C-alpha positions, 0 to 999 in steps of 0.5 A: 188651080190645075187645068183638068186633063182632057179625055183623049180622043179615041182613034178613028177606026174603019167601018166594015160597011157590010150592013144594009141601010135597013139593017143599020136602022134596025140595029139602032132602033133595037139598041136605043130602045134597050138603052133607054130601058136600062137608063130608066131602070138603073140610072146613068151612073149605074150603067157600068159594063165590064172592062174587058169583054171576050167575045167567044164565037165559033163553029158548032162543036168547035169547043167553046164550052170546053175551052172557056175555062182555059181562056178565063184562066189565061186572062185572069178572069174568075167570073163564070162566062155569059152563055147566050144560049143559057140566057135565051130560055124562053119557050119561043127561044127553045123552039127556034134553037131546037130547029137550028134557027136563030133567036131574035136580035131584040131579045138577045141584046136586051137580056145580054146588056142587063146581064153585063151590068152584074157586079161580078163582071166588072173586071171582065167576062167571056161572052159565049155565042155573041154576036151571031148576026150583023144586027148584033154586031152593030149593037155591039159597036153601039154599046162600045160607043156608049161605054166610051161616052160614059167614060168621057162623061165621068173621066174627071170625077170620083166615078171614073174608076167605074168607067175604064178603057174598054178592051174588046177581044174577038175570039173565033174557034174554027173547025171545018164542016165535016169535023163540026158535024162529027163532033155534034153527033158525038156530043149527042151520043155522049149526052144520051148515055150520060142522061140515061145513067143519071136517070138510072142511078139518080146521081149527077145532073142531066146535060142539055140534049139538043135535037141538032146533036142527033140529026145529021141534017140539022147539025149540017144546017146549024153549021151552015147558019154559022158560016152564012150569018155568024162567020160574016158577023164576026169577020166584020169586027176584024178591023175594029177590035182585037181579033183572034182566029183559033184553029180548033181542029186538033186535040185540046192540048194543041188548041190550048197552045193555039189560044196561048199564042193568040192571047199575047199582051196587048197593052194599048188595048187594055191600059188608059191612054195616059198610061200607054203614053207613059210606057211608050219608051219601053218596047213590048217583048213581042215587038223586039223578038219578031226578027230575032231568029233572022238576026241570029241566023245572020250573025252566025253566018257572019261569024263563019264567013268573016271570022271563021278562025275565031268561030272555029276555036269557039265551036271547038271550045264548046264541043270539048269543054261545055257540051260534056258538062251540059250532058251530065246535067240533062235531067236538071236542065241547068249547067254551070261552067267556070272557064279560063280558056284564052279564047274567051278573052275576045268579046266577039267570042263571048257573043259567038258562044251565046248565039251558038247556044241560042240557035240550039235552043239553050239559054246562055249567060256569061259573067266575068269574075276578076280575082286578085291572085298574089304573085310576089311580095316587095321585101322592102315595103311589104307590098303584095303584087297581084295579077288579075285572074279572069274567071268566066262563069257560064250558065246554060239553061234548057228544058230538063228531063222529067223522070217518073218515079214509081 
């Protein structure tokens, strides 16, 4: 009889400690009340939350709605995002939102946890606008604790696949106060024009029209609520979950590039601990390239200082024999060169060639092909004497040119 595999102990993480005792108590009371309701309504084994949760926060006008689809594609999520402001659709919530204030934590947590139990979110979901207060932050931590507890409970059962290692990302899109107010007011003008056209033509759907998007004072207040409440709340999660700070100040293409840079592969946050242990001997690409540029510079300087004659010959070979061929293939971005130059006989020279092209932004690969070339025939035995001819096949790849054809 095999011994059951124990559930691995979760690592101890530091607690931000920014909440007062009263706030912690309030959060615990709110969360426990909601959790007991869920447990009674759905049953413990049906409390199946998303494997991956991306908490998308940011300043008003930072582009959360604009960038949600891009973030979802990047993470391979196909379900729609959970937009907290859309969940909070009661008359009381609308009154608070229209005044630029926050909706109560109890209502937010209750609606959100019920929404997260929907089957379409099992693999992952983006939460737009949560958490926004310190109490909501504490409720989030309590939820993750419960998810880990459920995973431990069902770890060696047929239901284990429904209680996987949770992955939590905090993503904050940031713009300064001036940009936030300008974007909010611009959105208000665009919404007004759009809704007027829909009313006139009867075509299309009305966009949400926020009073804060038409009043500079309310827009400024909304930004300051973000800085005073939401910003601190999100910052307090920095030491617990994977945290991404995105500069959203520039154009959308630049913001998307910033998002891509931040969302690097984080296997230890996503995989089962046993899988992580199995793969531990294979380095993550981002780890081995951290100092790649510095090491490349060091090698090139060493070539010049300690092997200057060979380095000079190799650079001359590159300039005279390879660069002209590369220039002729500027459109395709791929150049193939066969060479037999004696300088290539030295293995260090081959390393120099690769490093020179790497430094200049190319990707170079060298293959050595040995060809048997007949030289003479022994007239008595008929044996053919051959010499080995080395042909160096050099492949240079780079970003080619795109030609627009009309």
